[in-house]
mmJSON file of the N, C-alpha and C atoms, coordinates in Angstrom:
{"data_MODEL":{"atom_site":{
"group_PDB":["ATOM","ATOM","ATOM","ATOM","ATOM","ATOM","ATOM","ATOM","ATOM","ATOM","ATOM","ATOM","ATOM","ATOM","ATOM","ATOM","ATOM","ATOM","ATOM","ATOM","ATOM","ATOM","ATOM","ATOM","ATOM","ATOM","ATOM","ATOM","ATOM","ATOM","ATOM","ATOM","ATOM","ATOM","ATOM","ATOM","ATOM","ATOM","ATOM","ATOM","ATOM","ATOM","ATOM","ATOM","ATOM","ATOM","ATOM","ATOM","ATOM","ATOM","ATOM","ATOM","ATOM","ATOM","ATOM","ATOM","ATOM","ATOM","ATOM","ATOM","ATOM","ATOM","ATOM","ATOM","ATOM","ATOM","ATOM","ATOM","ATOM","ATOM","ATOM","ATOM","ATOM","ATOM","ATOM","ATOM","ATOM","ATOM","ATOM","ATOM","ATOM","ATOM","ATOM","ATOM","ATOM","ATOM","ATOM","ATOM","ATOM","ATOM","ATOM","ATOM","ATOM","ATOM","ATOM","ATOM","ATOM","ATOM","ATOM","ATOM","ATOM","ATOM","ATOM","ATOM","ATOM","ATOM","ATOM","ATOM","ATOM","ATOM","ATOM","ATOM","ATOM","ATOM","ATOM","ATOM","ATOM","ATOM","ATOM","ATOM","ATOM","ATOM","ATOM","ATOM","ATOM","ATOM","ATOM","ATOM","ATOM","ATOM","ATOM","ATOM","ATOM","ATOM","ATOM","ATOM","ATOM","ATOM","ATOM","ATOM","ATOM","ATOM","ATOM","ATOM","ATOM","ATOM","ATOM","ATOM","ATOM","ATOM","ATOM","ATOM","ATOM","ATOM","ATOM","ATOM","ATOM","ATOM","ATOM","ATOM","ATOM","ATOM","ATOM","ATOM","ATOM","ATOM","ATOM","ATOM","ATOM","ATOM","ATOM","ATOM","ATOM","ATOM","ATOM","ATOM","ATOM","ATOM","ATOM","ATOM","ATOM","ATOM","ATOM","ATOM","ATOM","ATOM","ATOM","ATOM","ATOM","ATOM","ATOM","ATOM","ATOM","ATOM","ATOM","ATOM","ATOM","ATOM","ATOM","ATOM","ATOM","ATOM","ATOM","ATOM","ATOM","ATOM","ATOM","ATOM","ATOM","ATOM","ATOM","ATOM","ATOM","ATOM","ATOM","ATOM","ATOM","ATOM","ATOM","ATOM","ATOM","ATOM","ATOM","ATOM","ATOM","ATOM","ATOM","ATOM","ATOM","ATOM","ATOM","ATOM","ATOM","ATOM","ATOM","ATOM","ATOM"],
"id":[1,2,3,4,5,6,7,8,9,10,11,12,13,14,15,16,17,18,19,20,21,22,23,24,25,26,27,28,29,30,31,32,33,34,35,36,37,38,39,40,41,42,43,44,45,46,47,48,49,50,51,52,53,54,55,56,57,58,59,60,61,62,63,64,65,66,67,68,69,70,71,72,73,74,75,76,77,78,79,80,81,82,83,84,85,86,87,88,89,90,91,92,93,94,95,96,97,98,99,100,101,102,103,104,105,106,107,108,109,110,111,112,113,114,115,116,117,118,119,120,121,122,123,124,125,126,127,128,129,130,131,132,133,134,135,136,137,138,139,140,141,142,143,144,145,146,147,148,149,150,151,152,153,154,155,156,157,158,159,160,161,162,163,164,165,166,167,168,169,170,171,172,173,174,175,176,177,178,179,180,181,182,183,184,185,186,187,188,189,190,191,192,193,194,195,196,197,198,199,200,201,202,203,204,205,206,207,208,209,210,211,212,213,214,215,216,217,218,219,220,221,222,223,224,225,226,227,228,229,230,231,232,233,234,235,236,237],
"type_symbol":["N","C","C","N","C","C","N","C","C","N","C","C","N","C","C","N","C","C","N","C","C","N","C","C","N","C","C","N","C","C","N","C","C","N","C","C","N","C","C","N","C","C","N","C","C","N","C","C","N","C","C","N","C","C","N","C","C","N","C","C","N","C","C","N","C","C","N","C","C","N","C","C","N","C","C","N","C","C","N","C","C","N","C","C","N","C","C","N","C","C","N","C","C","N","C","C","N","C","C","N","C","C","N","C","C","N","C","C","N","C","C","N","C","C","N","C","C","N","C","C","N","C","C","N","C","C","N","C","C","N","C","C","N","C","C","N","C","C","N","C","C","N","C","C","N","C","C","N","C","C","N","C","C","N","C","C","N","C","C","N","C","C","N","C","C","N","C","C","N","C","C","N","C","C","N","C","C","N","C","C","N","C","C","N","C","C","N","C","C","N","C","C","N","C","C","N","C","C","N","C","C","N","C","C","N","C","C","N","C","C","N","C","C","N","C","C","N","C","C","N","C","C","N","C","C","N","C","C","N","C","C","N","C","C","N","C","C"],
"label_atom_id":["N","CA","C","N","CA","C","N","CA","C","N","CA","C","N","CA","C","N","CA","C","N","CA","C","N","CA","C","N","CA","C","N","CA","C","N","CA","C","N","CA","C","N","CA","C","N","CA","C","N","CA","C","N","CA","C","N","CA","C","N","CA","C","N","CA","C","N","CA","C","N","CA","C","N","CA","C","N","CA","C","N","CA","C","N","CA","C","N","CA","C","N","CA","C","N","CA","C","N","CA","C","N","CA","C","N","CA","C","N","CA","C","N","CA","C","N","CA","C","N","CA","C","N","CA","C","N","CA","C","N","CA","C","N","CA","C","N","CA","C","N","CA","C","N","CA","C","N","CA","C","N","CA","C","N","CA","C","N","CA","C","N","CA","C","N","CA","C","N","CA","C","N","CA","C","N","CA","C","N","CA","C","N","CA","C","N","CA","C","N","CA","C","N","CA","C","N","CA","C","N","CA","C","N","CA","C","N","CA","C","N","CA","C","N","CA","C","N","CA","C","N","CA","C","N","CA","C","N","CA","C","N","CA","C","N","CA","C","N","CA","C","N","CA","C","N","CA","C","N","CA","C","N","CA","C","N","CA","C","N","CA","C","N","CA","C","N","CA","C","N","CA","C","N","CA","C"],
"label_alt_id":[null,null,null,null,null,null,null,null,null,null,null,null,null,null,null,null,null,null,null,null,null,null,null,null,null,null,null,null,null,null,null,null,null,null,null,null,null,null,null,null,null,null,null,null,null,null,null,null,null,null,null,null,null,null,null,null,null,null,null,null,null,null,null,null,null,null,null,null,null,null,null,null,null,null,null,null,null,null,null,null,null,null,null,null,null,null,null,null,null,null,null,null,null,null,null,null,null,null,null,null,null,null,null,null,null,null,null,null,null,null,null,null,null,null,null,null,null,null,null,null,null,null,null,null,null,null,null,null,null,null,null,null,null,null,null,null,null,null,null,null,null,null,null,null,null,null,null,null,null,null,null,null,null,null,null,null,null,null,null,null,null,null,null,null,null,null,null,null,null,null,null,null,null,null,null,null,null,null,null,null,null,null,null,null,null,null,null,null,null,null,null,null,null,null,null,null,null,null,null,null,null,null,null,null,null,null,null,null,null,null,null,null,null,null,null,null,null,null,null,null,null,null,null,null,null,null,null,null,null,null,null,null,null,null,null,null,null],
"label_comp_id":["UNK","UNK","UNK","UNK","UNK","UNK","UNK","UNK","UNK","UNK","UNK","UNK","UNK","UNK","UNK","UNK","UNK","UNK","UNK","UNK","UNK","UNK","UNK","UNK","UNK","UNK","UNK","UNK","UNK","UNK","UNK","UNK","UNK","UNK","UNK","UNK","UNK","UNK","UNK","UNK","UNK","UNK","UNK","UNK","UNK","UNK","UNK","UNK","UNK","UNK","UNK","UNK","UNK","UNK","UNK","UNK","UNK","UNK","UNK","UNK","UNK","UNK","UNK","UNK","UNK","UNK","UNK","UNK","UNK","UNK","UNK","UNK","UNK","UNK","UNK","UNK","UNK","UNK","UNK","UNK","UNK","UNK","UNK","UNK","UNK","UNK","UNK","UNK","UNK","UNK","UNK","UNK","UNK","UNK","UNK","UNK","UNK","UNK","UNK","UNK","UNK","UNK","UNK","UNK","UNK","UNK","UNK","UNK","UNK","UNK","UNK","UNK","UNK","UNK","UNK","UNK","UNK","UNK","UNK","UNK","UNK","UNK","UNK","UNK","UNK","UNK","UNK","UNK","UNK","UNK","UNK","UNK","UNK","UNK","UNK","UNK","UNK","UNK","UNK","UNK","UNK","UNK","UNK","UNK","UNK","UNK","UNK","UNK","UNK","UNK","UNK","UNK","UNK","UNK","UNK","UNK","UNK","UNK","UNK","UNK","UNK","UNK","UNK","UNK","UNK","UNK","UNK","UNK","UNK","UNK","UNK","UNK","UNK","UNK","UNK","UNK","UNK","UNK","UNK","UNK","UNK","UNK","UNK","UNK","UNK","UNK","UNK","UNK","UNK","UNK","UNK","UNK","UNK","UNK","UNK","UNK","UNK","UNK","UNK","UNK","UNK","UNK","UNK","UNK","UNK","UNK","UNK","UNK","UNK","UNK","UNK","UNK","UNK","UNK","UNK","UNK","UNK","UNK","UNK","UNK","UNK","UNK","UNK","UNK","UNK","UNK","UNK","UNK","UNK","UNK","UNK","UNK","UNK","UNK","UNK","UNK","UNK"],
"label_asym_id":["A","A","A","A","A","A","A","A","A","A","A","A","A","A","A","A","A","A","A","A","A","A","A","A","A","A","A","A","A","A","A","A","A","A","A","A","A","A","A","A","A","A","A","A","A","A","A","A","A","A","A","A","A","A","A","A","A","A","A","A","A","A","A","A","A","A","A","A","A","A","A","A","A","A","A","A","A","A","A","A","A","A","A","A","A","A","A","A","A","A","A","A","A","A","A","A","A","A","A","A","A","A","A","A","A","A","A","A","A","A","A","A","A","A","A","A","A","A","A","A","A","A","A","A","A","A","A","A","A","A","A","A","A","A","A","A","A","A","A","A","A","A","A","A","A","A","A","A","A","A","A","A","A","A","A","A","A","A","A","A","A","A","A","A","A","A","A","A","A","A","A","A","A","A","A","A","A","A","A","A","A","A","A","A","A","A","A","A","A","A","A","A","A","A","A","A","A","A","A","A","A","A","A","A","A","A","A","A","A","A","A","A","A","A","A","A","A","A","A","A","A","A","A","A","A","A","A","A","A","A","A","A","A","A","A","A","A"],
"label_entity_id":["1","1","1","1","1","1","1","1","1","1","1","1","1","1","1","1","1","1","1","1","1","1","1","1","1","1","1","1","1","1","1","1","1","1","1","1","1","1","1","1","1","1","1","1","1","1","1","1","1","1","1","1","1","1","1","1","1","1","1","1","1","1","1","1","1","1","1","1","1","1","1","1","1","1","1","1","1","1","1","1","1","1","1","1","1","1","1","1","1","1","1","1","1","1","1","1","1","1","1","1","1","1","1","1","1","1","1","1","1","1","1","1","1","1","1","1","1","1","1","1","1","1","1","1","1","1","1","1","1","1","1","1","1","1","1","1","1","1","1","1","1","1","1","1","1","1","1","1","1","1","1","1","1","1","1","1","1","1","1","1","1","1","1","1","1","1","1","1","1","1","1","1","1","1","1","1","1","1","1","1","1","1","1","1","1","1","1","1","1","1","1","1","1","1","1","1","1","1","1","1","1","1","1","1","1","1","1","1","1","1","1","1","1","1","1","1","1","1","1","1","1","1","1","1","1","1","1","1","1","1","1","1","1","1","1","1","1"],
"label_seq_id":[1,1,1,2,2,2,3,3,3,4,4,4,5,5,5,6,6,6,7,7,7,8,8,8,9,9,9,10,10,10,11,11,11,12,12,12,13,13,13,14,14,14,15,15,15,16,16,16,17,17,17,18,18,18,19,19,19,20,20,20,21,21,21,22,22,22,23,23,23,24,24,24,25,25,25,26,26,26,27,27,27,28,28,28,29,29,29,30,30,30,31,31,31,32,32,32,33,33,33,34,34,34,35,35,35,36,36,36,37,37,37,38,38,38,39,39,39,40,40,40,41,41,41,42,42,42,43,43,43,44,44,44,45,45,45,46,46,46,47,47,47,48,48,48,49,49,49,50,50,50,51,51,51,52,52,52,53,53,53,54,54,54,55,55,55,56,56,56,57,57,57,58,58,58,59,59,59,60,60,60,61,61,61,62,62,62,63,63,63,64,64,64,65,65,65,66,66,66,67,67,67,68,68,68,69,69,69,70,70,70,71,71,71,72,72,72,73,73,73,74,74,74,75,75,75,76,76,76,77,77,77,78,78,78,79,79,79],
"pdbx_PDB_ins_code":[null,null,null,null,null,null,null,null,null,null,null,null,null,null,null,null,null,null,null,null,null,null,null,null,null,null,null,null,null,null,null,null,null,null,null,null,null,null,null,null,null,null,null,null,null,null,null,null,null,null,null,null,null,null,null,null,null,null,null,null,null,null,null,null,null,null,null,null,null,null,null,null,null,null,null,null,null,null,null,null,null,null,null,null,null,null,null,null,null,null,null,null,null,null,null,null,null,null,null,null,null,null,null,null,null,null,null,null,null,null,null,null,null,null,null,null,null,null,null,null,null,null,null,null,null,null,null,null,null,null,null,null,null,null,null,null,null,null,null,null,null,null,null,null,null,null,null,null,null,null,null,null,null,null,null,null,null,null,null,null,null,null,null,null,null,null,null,null,null,null,null,null,null,null,null,null,null,null,null,null,null,null,null,null,null,null,null,null,null,null,null,null,null,null,null,null,null,null,null,null,null,null,null,null,null,null,null,null,null,null,null,null,null,null,null,null,null,null,null,null,null,null,null,null,null,null,null,null,null,null,null,null,null,null,null,null,null],
"Cartn_x":[218.179,217.568,216.671,216.488,215.942,214.471,213.583,212.565,211.676,211.879,211.428,211.058,211.892,212.382,211.366,211.318,210.796,209.35,209.122,207.395,207.037,207.53,207.203,207.154,207.971,208.118,206.519,206.631,205.181,204.036,204.179,202.403,202.491,203.565,203.394,203.244,203.753,203.235,201.737,201.293,199.473,198.972,199.145,198.223,199.214,199.653,200.224,199.312,197.966,197.28,196.906,197.127,196.638,197.479,198.979,199.887,200.394,200.779,201.167,202.358,202.734,203.637,203.594,202.328,202.282,202.39,202.953,203.407,202.189,201.178,200.075,199.001,198.959,198.015,198.645,199.821,200.465,200.159,200.506,199.95,198.487,197.745,196.031,196.053,196.414,196.557,197.079,198.138,198.53,197.749,196.889,196.055,195.093,194.656,193.459,193.695,195.141,195.807,196.537,196.885,197.899,197.344,197.87,197.77,198.933,199.469,200.61,200.418,200.816,200.745,201.248,203.09,203.645,203.448,203.69,203.333,204.762,206.042,207.284,207.357,207.208,207.026,206.291,204.808,203.689,204.675,205.26,205.935,206.916,207.733,208.812,208.494,207.815,207.138,206.138,205.632,205.201,206.052,207.116,208.064,209.149,209.192,209.966,209.26,207.63,207.321,206.863,206.916,207.027,208.132,208.984,210.483,210.876,210.542,210.752,209.981,208.537,207.588,208.454,208.569,209.385,210.515,211.315,212.291,212.282,211.134,210.501,210.1,209.245,208.469,209.742,210.887,212.092,212.485,213.085,213.663,212.802,211.635,210.767,210.951,210.613,210.59,211.862,213.272,214.285,214.877,214.111,214.265,213.395,212.224,211.37,212.123,212.504,213.488,214.533,215.198,216.52,216.123,214.629,214.543,213.915,213.407,212.848,213.951,215.214,216.064,217.084,217.289,217.822,216.553,216.99,215.934,217.235,216.602,217.578,217.728,219.486,219.812,219.542,219.444,218.805,220.611,220.511,221.851,221.785,223.262,223.022,224.072,223.645,224.194,224.978,226.216,226.992,227.062,226.977,227.292,228.283],
"Cartn_y":[77.004,78.166,77.795,78.83,78.303,78.499,77.904,77.48,79.126,80.148,81.225,82.02,81.921,82.179,81.737,80.195,79.25,79.188,79.286,79.663,80.749,81.896,82.92,83.38,82.88,82.816,82.241,80.929,79.966,80.772,81.578,82.344,83.333,84.103,85.402,84.892,83.739,83.22,83.051,82.195,81.768,83.303,83.907,85.175,86.168,86.582,87.894,89.362,89.282,90.189,90.511,89.678,89.347,90.298,90.311,90.732,92.127,93.355,94.719,94.973,96.089,96.647,97.158,96.408,96.426,95.178,95.406,93.903,93.51,94.398,93.757,92.966,94.016,93.422,92.07,91.921,90.58,89.6,89.968,88.574,88.288,89.503,88.892,87.946,88.471,87.858,86.472,86.051,84.813,83.84,84.49,83.799,83.182,83.928,83.817,82.483,82.65,81.628,80.219,80.417,79.572,79.353,78.021,77.64,77.562,78.546,78.822,78.478,77.293,77.37,78.241,78.135,79.018,80.549,81.092,82.636,83.198,82.849,83.107,82.944,81.785,81.725,82.399,82.745,83.653,84.913,85.52,86.813,86.762,85.862,85.879,85.506,85.072,85.035,86.241,86.76,88.388,89.227,89.065,90.296,89.859,89.113,88.547,88.766,88.218,89.086,90.592,91.268,93.12,93.438,92.861,93.367,93.088,92.191,91.824,92.78,92.931,93.633,94.895,95.622,96.948,97.243,96.539,96.299,96.357,95.276,95.302,96.675,97.132,98.601,99.463,99.546,100.748,100.315,99.167,99.1,99.748,99.355,99.4,101.473,101.914,103.199,104.017,103.36,103.851,103.763,102.179,102.178,103.151,103.449,104.368,105.97,106.018,107.746,107.57,106.414,106.799,106.817,106.267,106.189,107.377,108.009,109.919,110.524,110.159,111.156,110.764,110.035,109.487,109.781,111.059,111.646,111.687,111.637,111.603,113.21,113.571,114.58,115.387,116.519,117.037,117.366,116.985,117.415,118.886,119.226,120.603,120.659,121.222,121.442,122.873,122.639,123.711,123.965,125.366,125.42,126.5],
"Cartn_z":[103.675,104.104,105.369,106.249,107.597,107.17,108.199,108.269,108.138,108.948,108.931,107.311,106.561,105.233,104.394,104.855,103.774,103.684,104.982,105.601,105.094,105.168,104.908,103.27,102.649,101.392,100.762,101.058,100.723,100.871,102.404,102.592,101.505,101.501,100.426,99.287,98.758,97.325,97.219,98.408,98.332,98.748,99.721,99.778,99.773,98.595,98.501,98.819,98.716,98.969,100.579,101.233,102.565,103.635,103.145,104.419,103.868,104.627,104.326,104.939,105.18,105.832,107.552,108.006,109.261,110.188,111.084,111.978,112.653,113.571,113.956,112.952,111.638,110.895,110.283,110.251,109.586,110.634,111.732,113.093,112.896,112.508,112.234,111.05,109.988,108.737,108.737,109.918,109.932,110.588,111.538,112.353,111.481,110.211,109.178,108.223,107.868,106.822,107.358,108.731,109.172,110.562,110.877,112.357,112.828,113.622,114.276,115.833,116.104,117.552,118.769,118.239,118.81,118.897,119.777,119.588,119.24,119.565,119.256,117.628,117.218,115.726,114.719,115.87,114.981,114.792,115.666,115.926,114.933,114.982,113.786,112.658,112.271,110.74,110.433,111.153,111.211,110.65,111.703,111.305,110.349,110.071,108.626,107.426,107.673,106.33,106.104,107.546,107.475,106.728,107.466,107.168,105.146,105.057,103.587,102.976,103.297,102.212,102.499,103.436,103.425,102.812,102.849,101.883,100.483,100.364,98.585,98.361,99.319,98.888,98.756,99.487,99.665,98.232,97.708,96.6,95.451,95.476,94.294,94.305,95.509,95.53,94.869,95.335,95.086,93.773,92.803,91.37,90.669,91.174,90.513,90.484,91.571,91.752,90.644,90.526,89.901,88.271,87.904,86.612,86.465,87.21,87.079,86.733,87.719,87.551,86.421,85.789,84.566,83.399,83.079,81.883,80.705,79.12,78.331,78.051,78.183,77.861,76.62,76.189,74.889,74.492,73.233,72.682,72.112,72.234,71.756,70.473,69.474,68.223,68.199,67.783,67.898,66.261,65.819,64.348,64.031],
"occupancy":[1.0,1.0,1.0,1.0,1.0,1.0,1.0,1.0,1.0,1.0,1.0,1.0,1.0,1.0,1.0,1.0,1.0,1.0,1.0,1.0,1.0,1.0,1.0,1.0,1.0,1.0,1.0,1.0,1.0,1.0,1.0,1.0,1.0,1.0,1.0,1.0,1.0,1.0,1.0,1.0,1.0,1.0,1.0,1.0,1.0,1.0,1.0,1.0,1.0,1.0,1.0,1.0,1.0,1.0,1.0,1.0,1.0,1.0,1.0,1.0,1.0,1.0,1.0,1.0,1.0,1.0,1.0,1.0,1.0,1.0,1.0,1.0,1.0,1.0,1.0,1.0,1.0,1.0,1.0,1.0,1.0,1.0,1.0,1.0,1.0,1.0,1.0,1.0,1.0,1.0,1.0,1.0,1.0,1.0,1.0,1.0,1.0,1.0,1.0,1.0,1.0,1.0,1.0,1.0,1.0,1.0,1.0,1.0,1.0,1.0,1.0,1.0,1.0,1.0,1.0,1.0,1.0,1.0,1.0,1.0,1.0,1.0,1.0,1.0,1.0,1.0,1.0,1.0,1.0,1.0,1.0,1.0,1.0,1.0,1.0,1.0,1.0,1.0,1.0,1.0,1.0,1.0,1.0,1.0,1.0,1.0,1.0,1.0,1.0,1.0,1.0,1.0,1.0,1.0,1.0,1.0,1.0,1.0,1.0,1.0,1.0,1.0,1.0,1.0,1.0,1.0,1.0,1.0,1.0,1.0,1.0,1.0,1.0,1.0,1.0,1.0,1.0,1.0,1.0,1.0,1.0,1.0,1.0,1.0,1.0,1.0,1.0,1.0,1.0,1.0,1.0,1.0,1.0,1.0,1.0,1.0,1.0,1.0,1.0,1.0,1.0,1.0,1.0,1.0,1.0,1.0,1.0,1.0,1.0,1.0,1.0,1.0,1.0,1.0,1.0,1.0,1.0,1.0,1.0,1.0,1.0,1.0,1.0,1.0,1.0,1.0,1.0,1.0,1.0,1.0,1.0,1.0,1.0,1.0,1.0,1.0,1.0],
"B_iso_or_equiv":[0.0,0.0,0.0,0.0,0.0,0.0,0.0,0.0,0.0,0.0,0.0,0.0,0.0,0.0,0.0,0.0,0.0,0.0,0.0,0.0,0.0,0.0,0.0,0.0,0.0,0.0,0.0,0.0,0.0,0.0,0.0,0.0,0.0,0.0,0.0,0.0,0.0,0.0,0.0,0.0,0.0,0.0,0.0,0.0,0.0,0.0,0.0,0.0,0.0,0.0,0.0,0.0,0.0,0.0,0.0,0.0,0.0,0.0,0.0,0.0,0.0,0.0,0.0,0.0,0.0,0.0,0.0,0.0,0.0,0.0,0.0,0.0,0.0,0.0,0.0,0.0,0.0,0.0,0.0,0.0,0.0,0.0,0.0,0.0,0.0,0.0,0.0,0.0,0.0,0.0,0.0,0.0,0.0,0.0,0.0,0.0,0.0,0.0,0.0,0.0,0.0,0.0,0.0,0.0,0.0,0.0,0.0,0.0,0.0,0.0,0.0,0.0,0.0,0.0,0.0,0.0,0.0,0.0,0.0,0.0,0.0,0.0,0.0,0.0,0.0,0.0,0.0,0.0,0.0,0.0,0.0,0.0,0.0,0.0,0.0,0.0,0.0,0.0,0.0,0.0,0.0,0.0,0.0,0.0,0.0,0.0,0.0,0.0,0.0,0.0,0.0,0.0,0.0,0.0,0.0,0.0,0.0,0.0,0.0,0.0,0.0,0.0,0.0,0.0,0.0,0.0,0.0,0.0,0.0,0.0,0.0,0.0,0.0,0.0,0.0,0.0,0.0,0.0,0.0,0.0,0.0,0.0,0.0,0.0,0.0,0.0,0.0,0.0,0.0,0.0,0.0,0.0,0.0,0.0,0.0,0.0,0.0,0.0,0.0,0.0,0.0,0.0,0.0,0.0,0.0,0.0,0.0,0.0,0.0,0.0,0.0,0.0,0.0,0.0,0.0,0.0,0.0,0.0,0.0,0.0,0.0,0.0,0.0,0.0,0.0,0.0,0.0,0.0,0.0,0.0,0.0,0.0,0.0,0.0,0.0,0.0,0.0],
"pdbx_formal_charge":[null,null,null,null,null,null,null,null,null,null,null,null,null,null,null,null,null,null,null,null,null,null,null,null,null,null,null,null,null,null,null,null,null,null,null,null,null,null,null,null,null,null,null,null,null,null,null,null,null,null,null,null,null,null,null,null,null,null,null,null,null,null,null,null,null,null,null,null,null,null,null,null,null,null,null,null,null,null,null,null,null,null,null,null,null,null,null,null,null,null,null,null,null,null,null,null,null,null,null,null,null,null,null,null,null,null,null,null,null,null,null,null,null,null,null,null,null,null,null,null,null,null,null,null,null,null,null,null,null,null,null,null,null,null,null,null,null,null,null,null,null,null,null,null,null,null,null,null,null,null,null,null,null,null,null,null,null,null,null,null,null,null,null,null,null,null,null,null,null,null,null,null,null,null,null,null,null,null,null,null,null,null,null,null,null,null,null,null,null,null,null,null,null,null,null,null,null,null,null,null,null,null,null,null,null,null,null,null,null,null,null,null,null,null,null,null,null,null,null,null,null,null,null,null,null,null,null,null,null,null,null,null,null,null,null,null,null],
"auth_seq_id":[1,1,1,2,2,2,3,3,3,4,4,4,5,5,5,6,6,6,7,7,7,8,8,8,9,9,9,10,10,10,11,11,11,12,12,12,13,13,13,14,14,14,15,15,15,16,16,16,17,17,17,18,18,18,19,19,19,20,20,20,21,21,21,22,22,22,23,23,23,24,24,24,25,25,25,26,26,26,27,27,27,28,28,28,29,29,29,30,30,30,31,31,31,32,32,32,33,33,33,34,34,34,35,35,35,36,36,36,37,37,37,38,38,38,39,39,39,40,40,40,41,41,41,42,42,42,43,43,43,44,44,44,45,45,45,46,46,46,47,47,47,48,48,48,49,49,49,50,50,50,51,51,51,52,52,52,53,53,53,54,54,54,55,55,55,56,56,56,57,57,57,58,58,58,59,59,59,60,60,60,61,61,61,62,62,62,63,63,63,64,64,64,65,65,65,66,66,66,67,67,67,68,68,68,69,69,69,70,70,70,71,71,71,72,72,72,73,73,73,74,74,74,75,75,75,76,76,76,77,77,77,78,78,78,79,79,79],
"auth_comp_id":["UNK","UNK","UNK","UNK","UNK","UNK","UNK","UNK","UNK","UNK","UNK","UNK","UNK","UNK","UNK","UNK","UNK","UNK","UNK","UNK","UNK","UNK","UNK","UNK","UNK","UNK","UNK","UNK","UNK","UNK","UNK","UNK","UNK","UNK","UNK","UNK","UNK","UNK","UNK","UNK","UNK","UNK","UNK","UNK","UNK","UNK","UNK","UNK","UNK","UNK","UNK","UNK","UNK","UNK","UNK","UNK","UNK","UNK","UNK","UNK","UNK","UNK","UNK","UNK","UNK","UNK","UNK","UNK","UNK","UNK","UNK","UNK","UNK","UNK","UNK","UNK","UNK","UNK","UNK","UNK","UNK","UNK","UNK","UNK","UNK","UNK","UNK","UNK","UNK","UNK","UNK","UNK","UNK","UNK","UNK","UNK","UNK","UNK","UNK","UNK","UNK","UNK","UNK","UNK","UNK","UNK","UNK","UNK","UNK","UNK","UNK","UNK","UNK","UNK","UNK","UNK","UNK","UNK","UNK","UNK","UNK","UNK","UNK","UNK","UNK","UNK","UNK","UNK","UNK","UNK","UNK","UNK","UNK","UNK","UNK","UNK","UNK","UNK","UNK","UNK","UNK","UNK","UNK","UNK","UNK","UNK","UNK","UNK","UNK","UNK","UNK","UNK","UNK","UNK","UNK","UNK","UNK","UNK","UNK","UNK","UNK","UNK","UNK","UNK","UNK","UNK","UNK","UNK","UNK","UNK","UNK","UNK","UNK","UNK","UNK","UNK","UNK","UNK","UNK","UNK","UNK","UNK","UNK","UNK","UNK","UNK","UNK","UNK","UNK","UNK","UNK","UNK","UNK","UNK","UNK","UNK","UNK","UNK","UNK","UNK","UNK","UNK","UNK","UNK","UNK","UNK","UNK","UNK","UNK","UNK","UNK","UNK","UNK","UNK","UNK","UNK","UNK","UNK","UNK","UNK","UNK","UNK","UNK","UNK","UNK","UNK","UNK","UNK","UNK","UNK","UNK","UNK","UNK","UNK","UNK","UNK","UNK"],
"auth_asym_id":["A","A","A","A","A","A","A","A","A","A","A","A","A","A","A","A","A","A","A","A","A","A","A","A","A","A","A","A","A","A","A","A","A","A","A","A","A","A","A","A","A","A","A","A","A","A","A","A","A","A","A","A","A","A","A","A","A","A","A","A","A","A","A","A","A","A","A","A","A","A","A","A","A","A","A","A","A","A","A","A","A","A","A","A","A","A","A","A","A","A","A","A","A","A","A","A","A","A","A","A","A","A","A","A","A","A","A","A","A","A","A","A","A","A","A","A","A","A","A","A","A","A","A","A","A","A","A","A","A","A","A","A","A","A","A","A","A","A","A","A","A","A","A","A","A","A","A","A","A","A","A","A","A","A","A","A","A","A","A","A","A","A","A","A","A","A","A","A","A","A","A","A","A","A","A","A","A","A","A","A","A","A","A","A","A","A","A","A","A","A","A","A","A","A","A","A","A","A","A","A","A","A","A","A","A","A","A","A","A","A","A","A","A","A","A","A","A","A","A","A","A","A","A","A","A","A","A","A","A","A","A","A","A","A","A","A","A"],
"auth_atom_id":["N","CA","C","N","CA","C","N","CA","C","N","CA","C","N","CA","C","N","CA","C","N","CA","C","N","CA","C","N","CA","C","N","CA","C","N","CA","C","N","CA","C","N","CA","C","N","CA","C","N","CA","C","N","CA","C","N","CA","C","N","CA","C","N","CA","C","N","CA","C","N","CA","C","N","CA","C","N","CA","C","N","CA","C","N","CA","C","N","CA","C","N","CA","C","N","CA","C","N","CA","C","N","CA","C","N","CA","C","N","CA","C","N","CA","C","N","CA","C","N","CA","C","N","CA","C","N","CA","C","N","CA","C","N","CA","C","N","CA","C","N","CA","C","N","CA","C","N","CA","C","N","CA","C","N","CA","C","N","CA","C","N","CA","C","N","CA","C","N","CA","C","N","CA","C","N","CA","C","N","CA","C","N","CA","C","N","CA","C","N","CA","C","N","CA","C","N","CA","C","N","CA","C","N","CA","C","N","CA","C","N","CA","C","N","CA","C","N","CA","C","N","CA","C","N","CA","C","N","CA","C","N","CA","C","N","CA","C","N","CA","C","N","CA","C","N","CA","C","N","CA","C","N","CA","C","N","CA","C","N","CA","C","N","CA","C","N","CA","C","N","CA","C","N","CA","C"],
"pdbx_PDB_model_num":[1,1,1,1,1,1,1,1,1,1,1,1,1,1,1,1,1,1,1,1,1,1,1,1,1,1,1,1,1,1,1,1,1,1,1,1,1,1,1,1,1,1,1,1,1,1,1,1,1,1,1,1,1,1,1,1,1,1,1,1,1,1,1,1,1,1,1,1,1,1,1,1,1,1,1,1,1,1,1,1,1,1,1,1,1,1,1,1,1,1,1,1,1,1,1,1,1,1,1,1,1,1,1,1,1,1,1,1,1,1,1,1,1,1,1,1,1,1,1,1,1,1,1,1,1,1,1,1,1,1,1,1,1,1,1,1,1,1,1,1,1,1,1,1,1,1,1,1,1,1,1,1,1,1,1,1,1,1,1,1,1,1,1,1,1,1,1,1,1,1,1,1,1,1,1,1,1,1,1,1,1,1,1,1,1,1,1,1,1,1,1,1,1,1,1,1,1,1,1,1,1,1,1,1,1,1,1,1,1,1,1,1,1,1,1,1,1,1,1,1,1,1,1,1,1,1,1,1,1,1,1,1,1,1,1,1,1]
}}}
């Protein structure tokens, strides 16, 4: 596992409410919770966190939409 995924995972576990779906907000949140001396590393971390949370939100939206579509069908009784 590369360091971007590992560090991002650790940060998301420790501070799940600090990060959101906006890249710039995630860069600022990183500055609050971690000391990242490299601009490139900070941007890579913020970008990975952003894309990870967006994918997670899209999956949750898709699974809830699928759950709504699958409704029990009414049985028809033929006499």
